[in-house]
C-alpha angles and dihedrals in degrees: 000000000000090000092055089048090049090053093048094047090041092052092049093045092045091049092052095042095050090048092048090049092042091237119154110212137155122255100265091048090048092051091045090053091048094048091048090048091048090052091048094042092043092055095046098042100035090118092055091051089057091050104039108019137236097331092068087053090055092049090048091050091053091046091048092049090051090052090049092051091048090051091048094048094044103042113008108042116109111239 
């Protein structure tokens, strides 16, 4: 069940993050960015989730996805 929740939250976070960063990607890439962001954000903001609930986890997932997009654009994109 947690895996399905990770995919749903990751898809939503990836969608928001790619739109905020003006990045056009296909659906699997958007989901992968969101899931990666959810993992990064979840690790960093675990304490806030315990204190404030699921909304902090969603915010962390979006922030993590934004960081992941920034790293990809800055260091990993083929020129």
